[in-house]
Structure formats: structure tokens, C-alpha cells
C-alpha positions, 0 to 999 in steps of 0.5 A: 500500500502507498505510504499515507503518512507524511512528516507533516502529519507526524509533526502535527500528531506529536505536537497536538497529542498533549492536548488530545491524548486523553480523548483518545506450503498450505499444509506446512510441508512440501507434500501439499495436496488437496481433494478434488470434486466435480458436481453435476446437479439437477433440481426442479423447484416448486415456487409455490411450496418452496420445495425442490427435488434434486439429483447429484452425481459427485466425482470424488478424487482422493489426492491424499496419502490416506485410504478413506473408509467414510465420507461426510456431507453437510445438509445445511438446511436442516439447521432451520428446524426447532431444536437444531444446534443453531436454534438452541445455540441462538437461544442460549448464547449471552448475546444472540444474533438479532437476525436469528434470536428465537425465530427458528424455534417458532418455525412451522412445518411449512416454514422449516428447512430440510434436505432429506436424502432419499437415495445414495450410491457409490459407483452404482451400489447403494450405501447406508448413511446416518444423518445427525442434524446438519451432517450425514455420515456415509460408511463406504462399501469400498474404501477410496484409495490414494489417487483413486476416484469414485462416483457418488450418486444422490437423490434428495427432497428439500424445503427452503426455510423461511429466511432467517440467516443467509439462506431462505425464502421471502426475505425481509426485503421481499426476495423470493429465494436466496439459495445458499448452502442449499445442496448436499455438500461433501465435507473437506478432508485435508492434512488435519482429517475430516471437517464435518462441522455442524452448521451452528451459525458461523463459517464454511470450509469446502472442496475445490472442484467444477460444478455443472448445475441445472435449475428448472424454475417458474418462467417468471423468475430471474436467476443470478449467482455462481457460474456461467449461464450456458443457455442465455438465449433460451431463458432470457431475463436480461442474459440474451444478446440484443435482438434475441428473444427467449424460447417458449418455456416448457410447462411454464418453466425454464431450465437454467444451465450453469457451469462453474470451474474451479470453485468450492461452492455454488450459490444462486438467488431467484425472484420474479421481480428482479431488475438485471443490469450488466456493467463492464468491469476491469479486464473484460469481467462482466458485472451483473446486478440483480435487485428488486424493481423498487424505485426507492433503491434504483438510483443507488443500485445504478450508481453502485455499478461504477463503484463496483468496477472501481473496487474490483480494479483496486483489489486487482492491483493490490492483491491479484487479478480476479480470476473469473469472467463474471461477478454478480451483486445480488439483492438477497439474504439478511446482510452480506455474504460472499459466494463463488463469483457472487455476493448476496446483500440486502439492498435497501441501504443508503449509498455509502452503506451499499458500496461498503457492503459490496466492497467487503463481500467483493473482497471476500472473493480474494480472501476465502474464495480464491485463498480458501482458508478453513474459516471455521478455524482461521476465520480471522484470515478470511474476515480480518484480511477482508476488512483490512483491504476493503477499508483501504479500498473504500478510503480510495474509491470513496475518497474518504481521505482517512489518515488511518482507515483501520482506526475503527478496527483498532478501537474495537480490538482495544475494547475487547483486549481490555474487557477481560473476555477476549479469547485467542484467535485460535478459538473455533468460530463456533466456540466463542463465549459471545458473538461480540467476542467472535466478531471483534476477533474475526473482523477487527483483530484480524484486520489489525493483524495486517495493519500492524504487520505493516508497522513491523515489516514496513508498508511496502513489504506488507504490500508485496506480501499480499501480492505474493501470498495471492500468487503462491496460494490462489486456488489452495487452502492456505494456513496462518503459517503459510501467510507468515512464511510468505511475509518472512520470505518477502521481508527477510524477518523472522516472524513466528513470534508475531503469529504466535503472540497475536493469534494464539494468546491474548497477550497485549502490547503496552510500551511506555516512555518511562523517563527522560533525563538531561545529562549535560548536552545529551538526553537519556531516554528510558523506555519500558515494556509493560505488556507481554507481547513484544514489538519493535519500536519507532520513537518519534522525537521533536526538538525545540528547534522544530526538527524531528528525528526517528529512533528505530529500535529493532526487536531482537527476535526479528533478526532484521530491520525494516526500511525507513517508512519516511524517507524525508525523516532522519532515522537513527537505528539503535541496538536491538531490544531483547524481549526479556529485558523490561527496560531499554535505555539510550542517549540522544547525543546531538546536543539538541533539546527535546521538546516531546517524543512519542512511541509510534506516532502512526498509531499502527502498533496496537498498544492498549495504553497509548497515554504512556507512549507520549512525553513532553517537556513541562514548562518551567521545569528542568528537562529531568522529567519522569512520565507519571501518567498512569494507564 
């Protein structure tokens, strides 16, 4: 990212602080592998009953070194039934998601969701299965050997639930069908084994593959979502070329045929009152916009189209090129949620909010749908990285001109870190004590992880790290170690300490200016480490003659020095600081009188007590001044 700070900004920040301070290889080895699936699905939708029947042929390739004796499937719609884990968890957690609350417990038999398999076979032979909640276990008749491919066939009946969370029918804004997590989806198997997580309300983790999907639905419904439509001339609804007319429907229905290569999910939405617009995005990508025919939102959705193209261009430049030929922004769901080649968002928003939610969900295409981390275990890599880059994008595209576009993330993190209720980021997404603790860890602390890494290794190195991470791990399942190793390769630093303390503990950062004392023409400065988490130190000093100097103290365990982030500012590199030493003393020997000093004037280091980061010479007192400010 471009350096958004200037020496003038630092001068103003330090000078004004005394008055404003109180307002203040993806699997960790060389033998990387990932499983492979190819789905072929056909469904027939009854829009009056909100039910559908489906068939699925799934070609499963075992690229692991293990022999598989069983497989698991997710049946996500089963979560929307009274007594489900999602229902009970929502009614027993201290701060339930207001969108869910106790709504699932009140669903009638006509309003619940379900996926009911009626037939399952492996290579043509029927196989027994067991369903518990949202997970189906299949004990195979024939084990799948390493490097072997098998074919599973399934038939199922399903009912679309009343829209409660992400998926469903008749949303609050009147969208008929938001079809996400709608089909039996095989669970991921990786170097850690199977991941058959029940659907309690959080995140997802899926297998890469190709999808061939046909959807037969009432002729008046327009569909948008994952995949390239193969028969636009047949169905129309804004997909035909100029002058083309759609074919006559059969029995009042059209069959939509989609192909989606190299994705790990397939989502779609349908409504009989959608407006469908297209807009040319960067690099020849076609942007699709599907939203309700509502005059109150039409202008915002028209203006959104240019902004979406600008956002995609920003992400292309700062992460890597969007790898598909189309992307769809669709009104549906209950907020905003990312899917392959598409996003579902609520559409009755002011323009700034509409662009903001689109920026976030579009960024997820890079951080989760191309860099497909295990969201259940490392949700902060998905949500946090997305918050970071979308805040950068909004600052640029919407010309917000914020000195620190991540300030909100820092504030949320500080609240959680000092609340006494923080849990490590290694906590499983479903195991947080509160929804707030999860959200702050996933979104805010995850974003600060990147912003603060820029402080540690330098903004240019952070920018290069994001691009190399994309290049090296796109279409894979990277882990936290993969990302930090990428940062090490780019920067030359050792960064294991950073990943460990920030994500695996609740250690906090707290450094302070302990004492400043005149010794003849020199000034002796003593800093102290109060928190347990180590950091390198940037100390910005302003002299009485108005000049400034940056004193950089590397952290010993980094084994490296970041480039000077401000070429215009003189920087003095001091000896490194070993973490075990609680204090650090050095002398300023240039004969200048010190006016004030501040640890990290850019405020990129997540120091939970910034008050003791600042020292200023007190009028009518000698230069001997001990910082007595308390947390």
C-alpha cells in the first residue's frame, strides 16, 4: 500500500497529542495436496411450496496419502428446524444474533428447512448413511484409495426455510429465494482429517472442484449467482444478446444451465421481480446486478455499478487479478455474504452503506474464495484480511481521505483486549463465549493483524506480501503459517513470534516512555515494556528547534530491520531490544533539546495504553522529567 503518512502529519500528531491524548506450503510441508470434486446437479423447484427435488452425481478424487473408509456431507438446511444446534445455540448464547434470536424455534412445518436424502450410491451400489442434524455420515462399501476416484450418486427432497440467516425464502426485503448452502455438500478432508462441522451459525470450509448445475424454475423468475449461464438465449431475463428473444418455456418453466470451474461452492438467488443490469468491469469481467424493481433503491443500485468496477480494479492491483469472467451483486439474504463469483446483500441501504457492503463481500472473493482458508478455524484470515483491504479500498474509491482507515478496527480490538473476555484467535468460530467476542476477533483483530504487520515489516513489504501470498496460494487452502512464511520470505524477518503472540494468546502490547533525563548536552531516554507481547519500536522525537528525528529500535527476535517508512525523516537505528529485558535505555547525543517524543506516532502498533507512549517537556521545569501518567 502507498505510504499515507507524511512528516507533516507526524509533526502535527506529536505536537497536538498533549492536548488530545486523553480523548483518545498450505499444509506446512512440501507434500501439499488437496481433494478434488466435480458436481453435476439437477433440481426442479416448486415456487409455490418452496420445495425442490434434486439429483447429484459427485466425482470424488482422493489426492491424499490416506485410504478413506467414510465420507461426510453437510445438509445445511436442516439447521432451520426447532431444536437444531443453531436454534438452541441462538437461544442460549449471552448475546444472540438479532437476525436469528428465537425465530427458528417458532418455525412451522411449512416454514422449516430440510434436505432429506432419499437415495445414495457409490459407483452404482447403494450405501447406508446416518444423518445427525446438519451432517450425514456415509460408511463406504469400498474404501477410496490414494489417487483413486469414485462416483457418488444422490437423490434428495428439500424445503427452503423461511429466511432467517443467509439462506431462505421471502426475505425481509421481499426476495423470493436466496439459495445458499442449499445442496448436499461433501465435507473437506485435508492434512488435519475430516471437517464435518455442524452448521451452528458461523463459517464454511469446502472442496475445490467444477460444478455443472441445472435449475428448472417458474418462467417468471430471474436467476443470478455462481457460474456461467450456458443457455442465455433460451431463458432470457436480461442474459440474451440484443435482438434475441427467449424460447417458449416448457410447462411454464425454464431450465437454467450453469457451469462453474474451479470453485468450492455454488450459490444462486431467484425472484420474479428482479431488475438485471450488466456493467463492464476491469479486464473484460462482466458485472451483473440483480435487485428488486423498487424505485426507492434504483438510483443507488445504478450508481453502485461504477463503484463496483472501481473496487474490483483496486483489489486487482493490490492483491491479484480476479480470476473469473463474471461477478454478480445480488439483492438477497439478511446482510452480506460472499459466494463463488457472487455476493448476496440486502439492498435497501443508503449509498455509502451499499458500496461498503459490496466492497467487503467483493473482497471476500480474494480472501476465502480464491485463498480458501478453513474459516471455521482461521476465520480471522478470511474476515480480518477482508476488512483490512476493503477499508483501504473504500478510503480510495470513496475518497474518504482517512489518515488511518483501520482506526475503527483498532478501537474495537482495544475494547475487547481490555474487557477481560477476549479469547485467542485460535478459538473455533463456533466456540466463542459471545458473538461480540467472535466478531471483534474475526473482523477487527484480524484486520489489525495486517495493519500492524505493516508497522513491523514496513508498508511496502506488507504490500508485496499480499501480492505474493495471492500468487503462491490462489486456488489452495492456505494456513496462518503459510501467510507468515510468505511475509518472512518477502521481508527477510523472522516472524513466528508475531503469529504466535497475536493469534494464539491474548497477550497485549503496552510500551511506555518511562523517563527522560538531561545529562549535560545529551538526553537519556528510558523506555519500558509493560505488556507481554513484544514489538519493535519507532520513537518519534521533536526538538525545540522544530526538527524531528526517528529512533528505530529493532526487536531482537526479528533478526532484521525494516526500511525507513519516511524517507524525508532522519532515522537513527539503535541496538536491538531483547524481549526479556523490561527496560531499554539510550542517549540522544546531538546536543539538541527535546521538546516531546512519542512511541509510534502512526498509531499502527496496537498498544492498549497509548497515554504512556507520549512525553513532553513541562514548562518551567528542568528537562529531568519522569512520565507519571498512569494507564
